[in-house]
N, CA, C and O atoms as a Tripos MOL2 file, in Angstrom:
@<TRIPOS>MOLECULE
protein
  264   263    66     0     0
PROTEIN
NO_CHARGES

@<TRIPOS>ATOM
      1 N          -3.2250   -3.2100  -19.8470 N.3       1 MET1
      2 CA         -3.2830   -3.0170  -18.4140 C.3       1 MET1
      3 C          -4.3570   -3.9410  -17.8610 C.2       1 MET1
      4 O          -5.5180   -3.8580  -18.2630 O.2       1 MET1
      5 N          -3.9750   -4.8210  -16.9420 N.am      2 PRO2
      6 CA         -4.9850   -5.7200  -16.3700 C.3       2 PRO2
      7 C          -6.0000   -4.9380  -15.5390 C.2       2 PRO2
      8 O          -5.7170   -3.8430  -15.0540 O.2       2 PRO2
      9 N          -7.1760   -5.5180  -15.3860 N.am      3 GLY3
     10 CA         -8.2360   -4.8810  -14.6230 C.3       3 GLY3
     11 C          -8.1550   -5.1710  -13.1360 C.2       3 GLY3
     12 O          -9.1170   -4.9070  -12.4150 O.2       3 GLY3
     13 N          -7.0620   -5.6960  -12.6600 N.am      4 TYR4
     14 CA         -6.9290   -6.0320  -11.2430 C.3       4 TYR4
     15 C          -5.4560   -5.9560  -10.8430 C.2       4 TYR4
     16 O          -4.5680   -5.9440  -11.6960 O.2       4 TYR4
     17 N          -5.2150   -5.9050   -9.5580 N.am      5 LEU5
     18 CA         -3.8550   -5.9430   -9.0290 C.3       5 LEU5
     19 C          -3.6660   -7.2470   -8.2890 C.2       5 LEU5
     20 O          -4.4630   -7.5850   -7.4130 O.2       5 LEU5
     21 N          -2.6200   -7.9890   -8.6270 N.am      6 ASP6
     22 CA         -2.3180   -9.1710   -7.8200 C.3       6 ASP6
     23 C          -1.5240   -8.7200   -6.5950 C.2       6 ASP6
     24 O          -1.1140   -7.5620   -6.5150 O.2       6 ASP6
     25 N          -1.3070   -9.6130   -5.6540 N.am      7 ASN7
     26 CA         -0.6190   -9.2550   -4.4120 C.3       7 ASN7
     27 C           0.7690   -8.6880   -4.6590 C.2       7 ASN7
     28 O           1.1730   -7.7300   -4.0000 O.2       7 ASN7
     29 N           1.4940   -9.2620   -5.5910 N.am      8 THR8
     30 CA          2.8620   -8.8280   -5.8560 C.3       8 THR8
     31 C           2.8880   -7.4080   -6.4110 C.2       8 THR8
     32 O           3.6660   -6.5770   -5.9420 O.2       8 THR8
     33 N           2.0560   -7.1200   -7.3940 N.am      9 LEU9
     34 CA          2.0240   -5.7900   -7.9850 C.3       9 LEU9
     35 C           1.5590   -4.7620   -6.9630 C.2       9 LEU9
     36 O           2.1330   -3.6770   -6.8810 O.2       9 LEU9
     37 N           0.5380   -5.0790   -6.1880 N.am     10 PHE10
     38 CA          0.0470   -4.1580   -5.1700 C.3      10 PHE10
     39 C           1.1530   -3.8320   -4.1680 C.2      10 PHE10
     40 O           1.3540   -2.6680   -3.8210 O.2      10 PHE10
     41 N           1.8680   -4.8530   -3.7050 N.am     11 THR11
     42 CA          2.9500   -4.6550   -2.7430 C.3      11 THR11
     43 C           4.0340   -3.7650   -3.3290 C.2      11 THR11
     44 O           4.5390   -2.8750   -2.6440 O.2      11 THR11
     45 N           4.3940   -3.9880   -4.5660 N.am     12 ARG12
     46 CA          5.4320   -3.1670   -5.2000 C.3      12 ARG12
     47 C           4.9920   -1.7100   -5.3340 C.2      12 ARG12
     48 O           5.7990   -0.8030   -5.1340 O.2      12 ARG12
     49 N           3.7340   -1.4790   -5.6680 N.am     13 LEU13
     50 CA          3.2320   -0.1100   -5.7830 C.3      13 LEU13
     51 C           3.2620    0.6090   -4.4400 C.2      13 LEU13
     52 O           3.5980    1.7920   -4.3750 O.2      13 LEU13
     53 N           2.9130   -0.0980   -3.3700 N.am     14 VAL14
     54 CA          2.9720    0.5010   -2.0320 C.3      14 VAL14
     55 C           4.4190    0.7750   -1.6350 C.2      14 VAL14
     56 O           4.7390    1.8610   -1.1510 O.2      14 VAL14
     57 N           5.2850   -0.2030   -1.8410 N.am     15 GLU15
     58 CA          6.6860   -0.0610   -1.4350 C.3      15 GLU15
     59 C           7.3860    1.0950   -2.1350 C.2      15 GLU15
     60 O           8.2450    1.7490   -1.5440 O.2      15 GLU15
     61 N           7.0290    1.3480   -3.3740 N.am     16 THR16
     62 CA          7.6840    2.4210   -4.1270 C.3      16 THR16
     63 C           6.9460    3.7480   -3.9810 C.2      16 THR16
     64 O           7.3130    4.7330   -4.6210 O.2      16 THR16
     65 N           5.9170    3.7820   -3.1500 N.am     17 GLY17
     66 CA          5.2090    5.0310   -2.8820 C.3      17 GLY17
     67 C           4.3010    5.4850   -4.0000 C.2      17 GLY17
     68 O           3.9010    6.6490   -4.0260 O.2      17 GLY17
     69 N           3.9610    4.5990   -4.9340 N.am     18 GLN18
     70 CA          3.1030    4.9850   -6.0400 C.3      18 GLN18
     71 C           1.6290    4.9480   -5.6560 C.2      18 GLN18
     72 O           0.8000    5.5990   -6.2930 O.2      18 GLN18
     73 N           1.3050    4.1890   -4.6170 N.am     19 ILE19
     74 CA         -0.0350    4.2120   -4.0510 C.3      19 ILE19
     75 C           0.1060    4.2160   -2.5400 C.2      19 ILE19
     76 O           1.1210    3.7720   -2.0020 O.2      19 ILE19
     77 N          -0.8880    4.7070   -1.8720 N.am     20 GLY20
     78 CA         -0.8640    4.7770   -0.4200 C.3      20 GLY20
     79 C          -1.3050    6.1540    0.0380 C.2      20 GLY20
     80 O          -1.5470    7.0370   -0.7840 O.2      20 GLY20
     81 N          -1.4110    6.3400    1.3390 N.am     21 THR21
     82 CA         -1.8680    7.6130    1.8690 C.3      21 THR21
     83 C          -1.0590    8.0210    3.0850 C.2      21 THR21
     84 O          -0.3940    7.2000    3.7160 O.2      21 THR21
     85 N          -1.1280    9.2940    3.3970 N.am     22 THR22
     86 CA         -0.5760    9.8380    4.6340 C.3      22 THR22
     87 C          -1.4660   10.9840    5.0760 C.2      22 THR22
     88 O          -2.2210   11.5400    4.2780 O.2      22 THR22
     89 N          -1.3740   11.3340    6.3470 N.am     23 GLY23
     90 CA         -2.0610   12.5110    6.8710 C.3      23 GLY23
     91 C          -3.5500   12.5420    6.6150 C.2      23 GLY23
     92 O          -4.2670   11.5880    6.9170 O.2      23 GLY23
     93 N          -4.0100   13.6550    6.0520 N.am     24 ILE24
     94 CA         -5.4420   13.8770    5.7950 C.3      24 ILE24
     95 C          -6.0070   12.7690    4.9090 C.2      24 ILE24
     96 O          -7.1280   12.3090    5.1280 O.2      24 ILE24
     97 N          -5.2430   12.3450    3.9200 N.am     25 SER25
     98 CA         -5.7200   11.2860    3.0250 C.3      25 SER25
     99 C          -6.0010   10.0060    3.7930 C.2      25 SER25
    100 O          -6.9860    9.3200    3.5190 O.2      25 SER25
    101 N          -5.1450    9.6800    4.7540 N.am     26 SER26
    102 CA         -5.3670    8.4880    5.5750 C.3      26 SER26
    103 C          -6.6500    8.6280    6.3890 C.2      26 SER26
    104 O          -7.3950    7.6620    6.5520 O.2      26 SER26
    105 N          -6.9050    9.8230    6.8940 N.am     27 ASP27
    106 CA         -8.1490   10.0650    7.6450 C.3      27 ASP27
    107 C          -9.3650    9.8440    6.7540 C.2      27 ASP27
    108 O         -10.3590    9.2680    7.1970 O.2      27 ASP27
    109 N          -9.2990   10.2910    5.5120 N.am     28 LEU28
    110 CA        -10.4180   10.1000    4.5800 C.3      28 LEU28
    111 C         -10.6270    8.6250    4.2670 C.2      28 LEU28
    112 O         -11.7640    8.1610    4.1810 O.2      28 LEU28
    113 N          -9.5270    7.8820    4.0970 N.am     29 VAL29
    114 CA         -9.6350    6.4390    3.8550 C.3      29 VAL29
    115 C         -10.2720    5.7600    5.0630 C.2      29 VAL29
    116 O         -11.1450    4.9070    4.9070 O.2      29 VAL29
    117 N          -9.8380    6.1350    6.2660 N.am     30 ARG30
    118 CA        -10.3870    5.5610    7.4980 C.3      30 ARG30
    119 C         -11.9020    5.7960    7.5670 C.2      30 ARG30
    120 O         -12.6590    4.8870    7.9060 O.2      30 ARG30
    121 N         -12.3350    7.0070    7.2480 N.am     31 GLN31
    122 CA        -13.7700    7.3160    7.2580 C.3      31 GLN31
    123 C         -14.5270    6.4280    6.2710 C.2      31 GLN31
    124 O         -15.6070    5.9260    6.5810 O.2      31 GLN31
    125 N         -13.9560    6.2400    5.0890 N.am     32 GLN32
    126 CA        -14.6130    5.3980    4.0850 C.3      32 GLN32
    127 C         -14.6910    3.9500    4.5420 C.2      32 GLN32
    128 O         -15.6870    3.2730    4.2840 O.2      32 GLN32
    129 N         -13.6500    3.4650    5.2200 N.am     33 VAL33
    130 CA        -13.6630    2.0940    5.7390 C.3      33 VAL33
    131 C         -14.8240    1.9200    6.7070 C.2      33 VAL33
    132 O         -15.5630    0.9400    6.6170 O.2      33 VAL33
    133 N         -14.9940    2.8610    7.6330 N.am     34 PHE34
    134 CA        -16.0910    2.7610    8.5970 C.3      34 PHE34
    135 C         -17.4520    2.8380    7.9110 C.2      34 PHE34
    136 O         -18.3820    2.1320    8.3000 O.2      34 PHE34
    137 N         -17.5750    3.6870    6.8990 N.am     35 ARG35
    138 CA        -18.8360    3.7590    6.1370 C.3      35 ARG35
    139 C         -19.1230    2.4150    5.4610 C.2      35 ARG35
    140 O         -20.2660    1.9600    5.4290 O.2      35 ARG35
    141 N         -18.0850    1.7940    4.9300 N.am     36 THR36
    142 CA        -18.2500    0.5050    4.2610 C.3      36 THR36
    143 C         -18.7310   -0.5550    5.2410 C.2      36 THR36
    144 O         -19.6350   -1.3290    4.9240 O.2      36 THR36
    145 N         -18.1290   -0.5980    6.4380 N.am     37 PHE37
    146 CA        -18.5590   -1.5690    7.4490 C.3      37 PHE37
    147 C         -20.0200   -1.3570    7.8360 C.2      37 PHE37
    148 O         -20.7790   -2.3190    7.9540 O.2      37 PHE37
    149 N         -20.4090   -0.1210    8.0290 N.am     38 ARG38
    150 CA        -21.7980    0.1720    8.4170 C.3      38 ARG38
    151 C         -22.7790   -0.2230    7.3180 C.2      38 ARG38
    152 O         -23.9180   -0.5980    7.5970 O.2      38 ARG38
    153 N         -22.3310   -0.1380    6.0730 N.am     39 GLY39
    154 CA        -23.1860   -0.4950    4.9500 C.3      39 GLY39
    155 C         -23.1590   -1.9730    4.6250 C.2      39 GLY39
    156 O         -23.7900   -2.4070    3.6610 O.2      39 GLY39
    157 N         -22.4390   -2.7550    5.4160 N.am     40 GLN40
    158 CA        -22.3000   -4.2070    5.2290 C.3      40 GLN40
    159 C         -21.8540   -4.5400    3.8020 C.2      40 GLN40
    160 O         -22.4330   -5.4020    3.1400 O.2      40 GLN40
    161 N         -20.8330   -3.8500    3.3540 N.am     41 ARG41
    162 CA        -20.2700   -4.1060    2.0360 C.3      41 ARG41
    163 C         -18.9180   -4.7760    2.1930 C.2      41 ARG41
    164 O         -18.3150   -4.7380    3.2660 O.2      41 ARG41
    165 N         -18.4480   -5.3880    1.1220 N.am     42 ASP42
    166 CA        -17.1350   -6.0180    1.1430 C.3      42 ASP42
    167 C         -16.0470   -4.9530    1.0950 C.2      42 ASP42
    168 O         -16.2230   -3.8930    0.4960 O.2      42 ASP42
    169 N         -14.9340   -5.2480    1.7280 N.am     43 LEU43
    170 CA        -13.8240   -4.3160    1.7770 C.3      43 LEU43
    171 C         -12.5090   -5.0740    1.7430 C.2      43 LEU43
    172 O         -12.3480   -6.0850    2.4270 O.2      43 LEU43
    173 N         -11.5720   -4.5840    0.9470 N.am     44 VAL44
    174 CA        -10.2150   -5.1220    0.9290 C.3      44 VAL44
    175 C          -9.3030   -4.0000    1.3850 C.2      44 VAL44
    176 O          -9.3080   -2.9120    0.8080 O.2      44 VAL44
    177 N          -8.5240   -4.2610    2.4160 N.am     45 LEU45
    178 CA         -7.6390   -3.2590    2.9850 C.3      45 LEU45
    179 C          -6.2710   -3.8820    3.2070 C.2      45 LEU45
    180 O          -6.1690   -5.0210    3.6620 O.2      45 LEU45
    181 N          -5.2300   -3.1430    2.8910 N.am     46 ALA46
    182 CA         -3.8730   -3.6470    3.0880 C.3      46 ALA46
    183 C          -3.0210   -2.5750    3.7360 C.2      46 ALA46
    184 O          -3.2450   -1.3820    3.5300 O.2      46 ALA46
    185 N          -2.0510   -2.9960    4.5120 N.am     47 ALA47
    186 CA         -1.1290   -2.0630    5.1470 C.3      47 ALA47
    187 C           0.2710   -2.6420    5.1010 C.2      47 ALA47
    188 O           0.4690   -3.8440    5.2790 O.2      47 ALA47
    189 N           1.2220   -1.7890    4.8630 N.am     48 LEU48
    190 CA          2.6240   -2.1800    4.8610 C.3      48 LEU48
    191 C           3.2860   -1.4870    6.0350 C.2      48 LEU48
    192 O           3.2790   -0.2600    6.1300 O.2      48 LEU48
    193 N           3.8550   -2.2760    6.9240 N.am     49 TYR49
    194 CA          4.4810   -1.6870    8.1000 C.3      49 TYR49
    195 C           5.6490   -2.5620    8.5400 C.2      49 TYR49
    196 O           5.8220   -3.6780    8.0500 O.2      49 TYR49
    197 N           6.4310   -2.0550    9.4490 N.am     50 GLY50
    198 CA          7.5550   -2.8260    9.9700 C.3      50 GLY50
    199 C           8.8570   -2.0660    9.8170 C.2      50 GLY50
    200 O           8.8840   -0.9470    9.3050 O.2      50 GLY50
    201 N           9.9280   -2.6820   10.2630 N.am     51 ASP51
    202 CA         11.2310   -2.0430   10.2540 C.3      51 ASP51
    203 C          12.0050   -2.2560    8.9620 C.2      51 ASP51
    204 O          12.9770   -1.5480    8.6980 O.2      51 ASP51
    205 N          11.5870   -3.2140    8.1610 N.am     52 GLU52
    206 CA         12.3100   -3.4980    6.9190 C.3      52 GLU52
    207 C          12.0700   -2.3670    5.9240 C.2      52 GLU52
    208 O          10.9300   -1.9420    5.7340 O.2      52 GLU52
    209 N          13.1500   -1.8690    5.2770 N.am     53 PRO53
    210 CA         12.9650   -0.7870    4.3060 C.3      53 PRO53
    211 C          12.1890   -1.2740    3.0860 C.2      53 PRO53
    212 O          12.1200   -2.4770    2.8340 O.2      53 PRO53
    213 N          11.6060   -0.3470    2.3270 N.am     54 PRO54
    214 CA         10.8610   -0.7260    1.1180 C.3      54 PRO54
    215 C          11.7530   -1.4300    0.1040 C.2      54 PRO54
    216 O          12.9760   -1.2930    0.1280 O.2      54 PRO54
    217 N          11.1260   -2.1750   -0.7730 N.am     55 GLN55
    218 CA         11.8480   -2.9290   -1.8030 C.3      55 GLN55
    219 C          12.7500   -2.0240   -2.6240 C.2      55 GLN55
    220 O          13.8810   -2.4040   -2.9270 O.2      55 GLN55
    221 N          12.2850   -0.8440   -2.9920 N.am     56 ALA56
    222 CA         13.0930    0.0590   -3.8070 C.3      56 ALA56
    223 C          14.3930    0.4240   -3.0890 C.2      56 ALA56
    224 O          15.4500    0.4830   -3.7170 O.2      56 ALA56
    225 N          14.3230    0.6650   -1.7930 N.am     57 GLU57
    226 CA         15.5180    1.0040   -1.0270 C.3      57 GLU57
    227 C          16.4500   -0.1960   -0.9080 C.2      57 GLU57
    228 O          17.6680   -0.0500   -1.0130 O.2      57 GLU57
    229 N          15.8860   -1.3750   -0.6910 N.am     58 ARG58
    230 CA         16.7190   -2.5850   -0.6170 C.3      58 ARG58
    231 C          17.4460   -2.8220   -1.9390 C.2      58 ARG58
    232 O          18.6170   -3.2020   -1.9530 O.2      58 ARG58
    233 N          16.7390   -2.5940   -3.0510 N.am     59 ASN59
    234 CA         17.3570   -2.7620   -4.3750 C.3      59 ASN59
    235 C          18.4840   -1.7620   -4.5740 C.2      59 ASN59
    236 O          19.5460   -2.1190   -5.0860 O.2      59 ASN59
    237 N          18.2640   -0.5080   -4.1720 N.am     60 ALA60
    238 CA         19.2970    0.5190   -4.3310 C.3      60 ALA60
    239 C          20.5350    0.1570   -3.5180 C.2      60 ALA60
    240 O          21.6580    0.2900   -4.0060 O.2      60 ALA60
    241 N          20.3400   -0.2940   -2.2950 N.am     61 ARG61
    242 CA         21.4790   -0.7010   -1.4600 C.3      61 ARG61
    243 C          22.2440   -1.8490   -2.0980 C.2      61 ARG61
    244 O          23.4750   -1.8750   -2.0910 O.2      61 ARG61
    245 N          21.4990   -2.7940   -2.6470 N.am     62 ARG62
    246 CA         22.1300   -3.9520   -3.2870 C.3      62 ARG62
    247 C          22.9650   -3.5190   -4.4870 C.2      62 ARG62
    248 O          24.0690   -4.0220   -4.6950 O.2      62 ARG62
    249 N          22.4310   -2.5760   -5.2830 N.am     63 ARG63
    250 CA         23.1750   -2.0920   -6.4600 C.3      63 ARG63
    251 C          24.4430   -1.3630   -6.0310 C.2      63 ARG63
    252 O          25.4810   -1.5000   -6.6790 O.2      63 ARG63
    253 N          24.3750   -0.5890   -4.9460 N.am     64 MET64
    254 CA         25.5220    0.1860   -4.4940 C.3      64 MET64
    255 C          26.6220   -0.6970   -3.9200 C.2      64 MET64
    256 O          27.7940   -0.3220   -3.9490 O.2      64 MET64
    257 N          26.2590   -1.8600   -3.4010 N.am     65 SER65
    258 CA         27.2540   -2.7370   -2.7640 C.3      65 SER65
    259 C          27.9980   -3.6020   -3.7690 C.2      65 SER65
    260 O          28.9310   -4.3110   -3.3920 O.2      65 SER65
    261 N          27.6170   -3.5630   -5.0110 N.am     66 ARG66
    262 CA         28.2790   -4.3850   -6.0440 C.3      66 ARG66
    263 C          29.5540   -3.7770   -6.5080 C.2      66 ARG66
    264 O          30.2290   -4.3400   -7.3700 O.2      66 ARG66
@<TRIPOS>BOND
     1     1     2 1
     2     2     3 1
     3     3     4 2
     4     3     5 am
     5     5     6 1
     6     6     7 1
     7     7     8 2
     8     7     9 am
     9     9    10 1
    10    10    11 1
    11    11    12 2
    12    11    13 am
    13    13    14 1
    14    14    15 1
    15    15    16 2
    16    15    17 am
    17    17    18 1
    18    18    19 1
    19    19    20 2
    20    19    21 am
    21    21    22 1
    22    22    23 1
    23    23    24 2
    24    23    25 am
    25    25    26 1
    26    26    27 1
    27    27    28 2
    28    27    29 am
    29    29    30 1
    30    30    31 1
    31    31    32 2
    32    31    33 am
    33    33    34 1
    34    34    35 1
    35    35    36 2
    36    35    37 am
    37    37    38 1
    38    38    39 1
    39    39    40 2
    40    39    41 am
    41    41    42 1
    42    42    43 1
    43    43    44 2
    44    43    45 am
    45    45    46 1
    46    46    47 1
    47    47    48 2
    48    47    49 am
    49    49    50 1
    50    50    51 1
    51    51    52 2
    52    51    53 am
    53    53    54 1
    54    54    55 1
    55    55    56 2
    56    55    57 am
    57    57    58 1
    58    58    59 1
    59    59    60 2
    60    59    61 am
    61    61    62 1
    62    62    63 1
    63    63    64 2
    64    63    65 am
    65    65    66 1
    66    66    67 1
    67    67    68 2
    68    67    69 am
    69    69    70 1
    70    70    71 1
    71    71    72 2
    72    71    73 am
    73    73    74 1
    74    74    75 1
    75    75    76 2
    76    75    77 am
    77    77    78 1
    78    78    79 1
    79    79    80 2
    80    79    81 am
    81    81    82 1
    82    82    83 1
    83    83    84 2
    84    83    85 am
    85    85    86 1
    86    86    87 1
    87    87    88 2
    88    87    89 am
    89    89    90 1
    90    90    91 1
    91    91    92 2
    92    91    93 am
    93    93    94 1
    94    94    95 1
    95    95    96 2
    96    95    97 am
    97    97    98 1
    98    98    99 1
    99    99   100 2
   100    99   101 am
   101   101   102 1
   102   102   103 1
   103   103   104 2
   104   103   105 am
   105   105   106 1
   106   106   107 1
   107   107   108 2
   108   107   109 am
   109   109   110 1
   110   110   111 1
   111   111   112 2
   112   111   113 am
   113   113   114 1
   114   114   115 1
   115   115   116 2
   116   115   117 am
   117   117   118 1
   118   118   119 1
   119   119   120 2
   120   119   121 am
   121   121   122 1
   122   122   123 1
   123   123   124 2
   124   123   125 am
   125   125   126 1
   126   126   127 1
   127   127   128 2
   128   127   129 am
   129   129   130 1
   130   130   131 1
   131   131   132 2
   132   131   133 am
   133   133   134 1
   134   134   135 1
   135   135   136 2
   136   135   137 am
   137   137   138 1
   138   138   139 1
   139   139   140 2
   140   139   141 am
   141   141   142 1
   142   142   143 1
   143   143   144 2
   144   143   145 am
   145   145   146 1
   146   146   147 1
   147   147   148 2
   148   147   149 am
   149   149   150 1
   150   150   151 1
   151   151   152 2
   152   151   153 am
   153   153   154 1
   154   154   155 1
   155   155   156 2
   156   155   157 am
   157   157   158 1
   158   158   159 1
   159   159   160 2
   160   159   161 am
   161   161   162 1
   162   162   163 1
   163   163   164 2
   164   163   165 am
   165   165   166 1
   166   166   167 1
   167   167   168 2
   168   167   169 am
   169   169   170 1
   170   170   171 1
   171   171   172 2
   172   171   173 am
   173   173   174 1
   174   174   175 1
   175   175   176 2
   176   175   177 am
   177   177   178 1
   178   178   179 1
   179   179   180 2
   180   179   181 am
   181   181   182 1
   182   182   183 1
   183   183   184 2
   184   183   185 am
   185   185   186 1
   186   186   187 1
   187   187   188 2
   188   187   189 am
   189   189   190 1
   190   190   191 1
   191   191   192 2
   192   191   193 am
   193   193   194 1
   194   194   195 1
   195   195   196 2
   196   195   197 am
   197   197   198 1
   198   198   199 1
   199   199   200 2
   200   199   201 am
   201   201   202 1
   202   202   203 1
   203   203   204 2
   204   203   205 am
   205   205   206 1
   206   206   207 1
   207   207   208 2
   208   207   209 am
   209   209   210 1
   210   210   211 1
   211   211   212 2
   212   211   213 am
   213   213   214 1
   214   214   215 1
   215   215   216 2
   216   215   217 am
   217   217   218 1
   218   218   219 1
   219   219   220 2
   220   219   221 am
   221   221   222 1
   222   222   223 1
   223   223   224 2
   224   223   225 am
   225   225   226 1
   226   226   227 1
   227   227   228 2
   228   227   229 am
   229   229   230 1
   230   230   231 1
   231   231   232 2
   232   231   233 am
   233   233   234 1
   234   234   235 1
   235   235   236 2
   236   235   237 am
   237   237   238 1
   238   238   239 1
   239   239   240 2
   240   239   241 am
   241   241   242 1
   242   242   243 1
   243   243   244 2
   244   243   245 am
   245   245   246 1
   246   246   247 1
   247   247   248 2
   248   247   249 am
   249   249   250 1
   250   250   251 1
   251   251   252 2
   252   251   253 am
   253   253   254 1
   254   254   255 1
   255   255   256 2
   256   255   257 am
   257   257   258 1
   258   258   259 1
   259   259   260 2
   260   259   261 am
   261   261   262 1
   262   262   263 1
   263   263   264 2
@<TRIPOS>SUBSTRUCTURE
     1 MET1         2 RESIDUE 1 A MET
     2 PRO2         6 RESIDUE 1 A PRO
     3 GLY3        10 RESIDUE 1 A GLY
     4 TYR4        14 RESIDUE 1 A TYR
     5 LEU5        18 RESIDUE 1 A LEU
     6 ASP6        22 RESIDUE 1 A ASP
     7 ASN7        26 RESIDUE 1 A ASN
     8 THR8        30 RESIDUE 1 A THR
     9 LEU9        34 RESIDUE 1 A LEU
    10 PHE10       38 RESIDUE 1 A PHE
    11 THR11       42 RESIDUE 1 A THR
    12 ARG12       46 RESIDUE 1 A ARG
    13 LEU13       50 RESIDUE 1 A LEU
    14 VAL14       54 RESIDUE 1 A VAL
    15 GLU15       58 RESIDUE 1 A GLU
    16 THR16       62 RESIDUE 1 A THR
    17 GLY17       66 RESIDUE 1 A GLY
    18 GLN18       70 RESIDUE 1 A GLN
    19 ILE19       74 RESIDUE 1 A ILE
    20 GLY20       78 RESIDUE 1 A GLY
    21 THR21       82 RESIDUE 1 A THR
    22 THR22       86 RESIDUE 1 A THR
    23 GLY23       90 RESIDUE 1 A GLY
    24 ILE24       94 RESIDUE 1 A ILE
    25 SER25       98 RESIDUE 1 A SER
    26 SER26      102 RESIDUE 1 A SER
    27 ASP27      106 RESIDUE 1 A ASP
    28 LEU28      110 RESIDUE 1 A LEU
    29 VAL29      114 RESIDUE 1 A VAL
    30 ARG30      118 RESIDUE 1 A ARG
    31 GLN31      122 RESIDUE 1 A GLN
    32 GLN32      126 RESIDUE 1 A GLN
    33 VAL33      130 RESIDUE 1 A VAL
    34 PHE34      134 RESIDUE 1 A PHE
    35 ARG35      138 RESIDUE 1 A ARG
    36 THR36      142 RESIDUE 1 A THR
    37 PHE37      146 RESIDUE 1 A PHE
    38 ARG38      150 RESIDUE 1 A ARG
    39 GLY39      154 RESIDUE 1 A GLY
    40 GLN40      158 RESIDUE 1 A GLN
    41 ARG41      162 RESIDUE 1 A ARG
    42 ASP42      166 RESIDUE 1 A ASP
    43 LEU43      170 RESIDUE 1 A LEU
    44 VAL44      174 RESIDUE 1 A VAL
    45 LEU45      178 RESIDUE 1 A LEU
    46 ALA46      182 RESIDUE 1 A ALA
    47 ALA47      186 RESIDUE 1 A ALA
    48 LEU48      190 RESIDUE 1 A LEU
    49 TYR49      194 RESIDUE 1 A TYR
    50 GLY50      198 RESIDUE 1 A GLY
    51 ASP51      202 RESIDUE 1 A ASP
    52 GLU52      206 RESIDUE 1 A GLU
    53 PRO53      210 RESIDUE 1 A PRO
    54 PRO54      214 RESIDUE 1 A PRO
    55 GLN55      218 RESIDUE 1 A GLN
    56 ALA56      222 RESIDUE 1 A ALA
    57 GLU57      226 RESIDUE 1 A GLU
    58 ARG58      230 RESIDUE 1 A ARG
    59 ASN59      234 RESIDUE 1 A ASN
    60 ALA60      238 RESIDUE 1 A ALA
    61 ARG61      242 RESIDUE 1 A ARG
    62 ARG62      246 RESIDUE 1 A ARG
    63 ARG63      250 RESIDUE 1 A ARG
    64 MET64      254 RESIDUE 1 A MET
    65 SER65      258 RESIDUE 1 A SER
    66 ARG66      262 RESIDUE 1 A ARG
């Protein structure tokens, strides 16, 4: 297991719902982001949004259309 996530792996984990937050968890992440900014520390943040369905759903549709 590598000690880091590249952009492709991170995107796939978000798209398949294996990482990410909703509701209360998102509020906790938001609080931590603000704490990080106040502490002048480095922060990496990513968000997946838009109308396009996740990769897993696109793959399922593609398999069904064959």
